[in-house]
C-alpha positions in Angstrom: 5.0 16.7 -13.2 8.1 17.9 -11.4 10.8 15.2 -11.0 11.9 14.5 -7.5 15.7 15.9 -7.4 18.4 13.5 -7.1 19.5 12.3 -3.6 16.1 11.3 -2.2 15.7 9.2 0.6 12.3 7.0 0.6 10.3 5.2 3.3 8.0 1.8 1.8 6.0 0.7 4.1 3.8 -2.7 3.3 6.7 -4.2 1.1 5.7 -7.6 2.0 2.6 -7.7 0.5 0.8 -7.6 -2.9 1.2 -4.0 -3.9 4.0 -2.8 -1.6 6.6 -5.2 -2.9 6.3 -3.7 -6.1 6.1 -0.5 -5.0 9.7 -1.3 -3.2 11.2 -3.0 -6.5 10.3 0.3 -8.7 11.5 2.9 -6.0 15.0 0.8 -5.9 15.0 0.6 -9.5 14.6 4.5 -9.5 18.3 6.7 -9.5 16.5 9.1 -8.3 16.4 7.6 -4.9 19.6 7.2 -2.8 18.5 5.4 -0.1 15.4 3.2 1.0 13.9 2.4 4.2 11.5 -0.2 4.5 9.1 -0.6 7.8 6.9 -4.0 8.4 6.3 -6.2 10.9 8.8 -9.5 9.2 11.9 -9.0 7.3 12.0 -8.7 4.1 13.7 -11.5 1.7 15.1 -8.8 -0.7 18.4 -7.3 -0.4 19.8 -4.1 -2.1 22.7 -1.7 -1.5 20.1 1.5 -1.2 17.9 -0.7 1.3 17.8 -0.7 5.1 15.1 -2.7 6.6 13.1 -1.8 10.1 11.2 -4.5 12.2 8.7 -2.3 13.7 5.4 -2.5 16.2 3.1 0.1 14.6 1.4 0.6 17.9 4.9 2.0 18.8 6.7 2.7 16.0 10.4 4.1 16.9 11.1 7.8 15.7 12.3 7.1 12.0 15.3 8.4 10.0 15.2 11.4 8.2 13.3 10.8 4.5 11.7 12.6 1.7 9.0 10.8 0.5 7.0 7.9 1.9 4.7 5.3 0.1 2.1 3.3 2.1 0.9 -0.2 1.5 -0.4 -1.5 4.6 -3.5 -3.3 4.8 -5.5 -6.5 5.5 -9.1 -7.7 5.3 -11.2 -8.4 8.1 -10.9 -12.1 7.7 -7.2 -12.1 8.1 -7.1 -9.6 11.1 -9.8 -11.7 12.5 -12.3 -8.6 14.1 -12.9 -5.0 12.4 -11.3 -4.1 15.3 -7.9 -6.0 14.5 -8.9 -4.3 10.9 -8.9 -1.1 11.8 -5.7 -1.4 14.2 -3.9 -1.7 10.8 -6.1 0.0 7.7 -6.6 3.3 9.8 -4.4 3.1 13.3 -1.1 1.9 11.8 -1.7 4.1 8.5 -1.9 7.1 10.3 0.5 6.7 12.9 3.2 5.9 10.4 2.4 8.9 8.1 2.6 11.1 11.2 5.7 9.5 12.1 6.9 10.3 8.6 5.6 14.1 8.5 7.8 14.1 11.7 10.8 13.0 10.6 10.6 15.1 7.6 8.9 13.5 4.9 7.1 16.0 2.5 5.2 13.5 0.0 3.4 10.8 0.8 1.5 8.2 -1.5 -1.0 5.8 0.2 -2.7 2.5 -1.1 -6.6 3.4 -0.2 -9.4 1.7 -1.7 -12.2 2.5 -4.4 -15.1 3.3 -2.5 -13.4 4.8 0.4 -15.6 7.6 2.0 -16.0 8.4 5.6 -20.2 8.4 4.9 -19.8 4.8 3.4 -22.4 2.3 5.1 -19.9 -0.6 4.4 -17.4 -0.7 7.2 -14.4 -1.3 4.9 -14.5 1.4 3.0 -15.6 3.8 5.9 -12.4 3.2 7.3 -10.3 3.9 4.4 -12.5 7.1 4.3 -11.5 8.0 7.9 -8.2 6.9 7.4 -7.8 9.2 4.2 -9.7 12.2 5.9 -7.2 12.3 9.2 -4.0 11.8 6.8 -5.1 14.6 5.1 -4.6 17.1 7.7 -0.7 16.1 8.6 0.4 18.9 6.2 2.1 16.9 3.8 2.9 19.2 0.4 1.7 16.0 -2.2 -0.3 13.7 -0.7 -1.9 10.9 -3.4 -4.3 7.8 -2.2 -4.7 5.5 -5.3 -7.8 3.9 -5.0 -8.0 0.3 -7.0 -10.6 -1.7 -6.8 -9.9 -5.7 -6.5 -6.2 -6.6 -6.3 -5.0 -9.4 -8.4 -1.8 -10.8 -8.1 0.0 -14.1 -7.4 -0.6 -14.8 -3.2 1.5 -17.8 -3.3 4.3 -16.4 -2.3 2.2 -14.8 0.5 1.0 -18.0 1.9 -2.4 -16.5 0.9 -4.7 -18.7 -1.2 -6.4 -17.1 -4.1 -9.7 -15.5 -3.2 -13.2 -15.9 -4.7 -13.2 -12.7 -6.4 -9.7 -13.1 -8.1 -11.4 -16.9 -9.5 -14.3 -15.0 -10.6 -12.7 -12.0 -12.4 -10.3 -14.5 -13.8 -13.0 -16.6 -15.6 -15.0 -13.2 -16.3 -11.4 -12.0 -18.2 -11.2 -15.5 -20.2 -14.7 -15.0 -21.5 -14.8 -11.1 -22.2 -11.1 -11.3 -23.8 -11.8 -14.2 -26.2 -11.7 -12.4 -30.1 -15.9 -12.8 -30.8 -14.6 -12.4 -34.7 -13.4 -15.5 -34.9 -16.6 -17.4 -33.4 -19.4 -18.5 -35.7 -22.3 -16.4 -36.3 -26.0 -17.8 -36.2 
């Protein structure tokens, strides 16, 4: 895989979220990037000499600065959004608008956090929206396009002001059982 040329400029969206904050930290630490722009609905607590943060309304994006690489980790849940329509506004409309604006600002490489099971033909609304987003973004003409399709996102949600989700609790309980060293258990 070819390494990016020194002096690249990145854009990170969703840097206040569980995945986006990790992407931002990695990009800020990467010497290949001389500048990092981050866009979001609320300000970041992170300060860094390479970082410029822009509070935006994703429904009315301003022109973006010239950028090379884009990392989009925007996403919500129907429960948090309040409705399917509000969910779609974030996970489809905002992602597509940002990808298109980034392409217009010179971006040639794009990475998006999507979801396992994303498919335009899915009977599950969440997966169908993710699949429709992937299809729409793939038509924008990026030289390099990556869709990361994680399953359940697990991590520290305390700093996000979100409670642990039931699936995370179940996963943690199962992990505790599965990771037990069975060689230490008595055999009957």
